[in-house]
N, C-alpha and C positions, 0 to 999 in steps of 0.2 A: 757400357759394355766393353769399351776399349780398356778401361781400368781393370775389369775382370780378366781380360786376356793378359795384360801386363803382369798382374799379380798371380797368374796361373789359377784363377778361381773359375769354377763352372758358372755359366750364365744362369740367371734366375729361372726357376722352374715355373710352368704355367700355374701350378697349384698355389703359388705364392700370391697370385692376383685373382682370386675367384670372383670377386664382384665385377671387375672390369671384363673378365672373360664371359661371365653370365650375361652382362649387359650387352656386349657385342653380339653374342649368340642370339639373344632375344631380339635385338634390333635387326639382325640379318634374317631371322626367321619371320619377323613381322613384314619386312620388305619382300621376302619371297612369297608370302601368302597374299600380299596386296598385288603383286605382279601376276600371280595365278588367277586372281579374281578378274583382272582385266583380260586375261587370256580366255576365260570361260565364255562360251558362246551358246549356252543352253537356251536362253530366252530369245535368241535371234530368229529362230525359225518361226515362232509365233508372230513376231512383228512382220516378217516377210509375208506370211499368209494373210495377215490383216490388211497389209497394203495391197495385195493382189485382189482380195475381196472388195476393198474400197474402189479400186480401179475398175473392176467389172461392174460394180453398182453404179459408178459414175457413167460409164459407157452405156449401160442399159438405160439409165435415166435420160441421157442425152438422145439416145435412139428412140425412146418411147414416144416422144412428141411426134416424130414423122410417122411412126407405125400407127399411132392412135389416129392421126389425121387420115391415113389411108384406109384404116378399118372403118372409120366413121363415113368416109366417102363411099365405100363399098356398100354399107348398109343403107345409105340414102339411095343409092342407085337401085338396090334390090327393092326397097320400098316403093320407089317410083315405078319400076317395072310391074310390081304386083298391083299397084294402084291403076295402071293403064289396062291391065288384063281383067280386073274385077269390075270396072265401070263400063 
């Protein structure tokens, strides 16, 4: 480029290098699309809902053991009361 300035010539036009320009534009476009894919958050909500449902199911399963024991005890007490009144 310094030679062009010294000889009073115009710098080369972009149209003289179409392959390099197209390759660079294509590479930049591909990089832009890849970055946009990482930015995309459409599927994130579904994963969050699934995690909340799994947490609720885990808590319900853990709590069912104590609830089931209490219900079983209540029915045994009711059965014992009925047995004492019917005999």
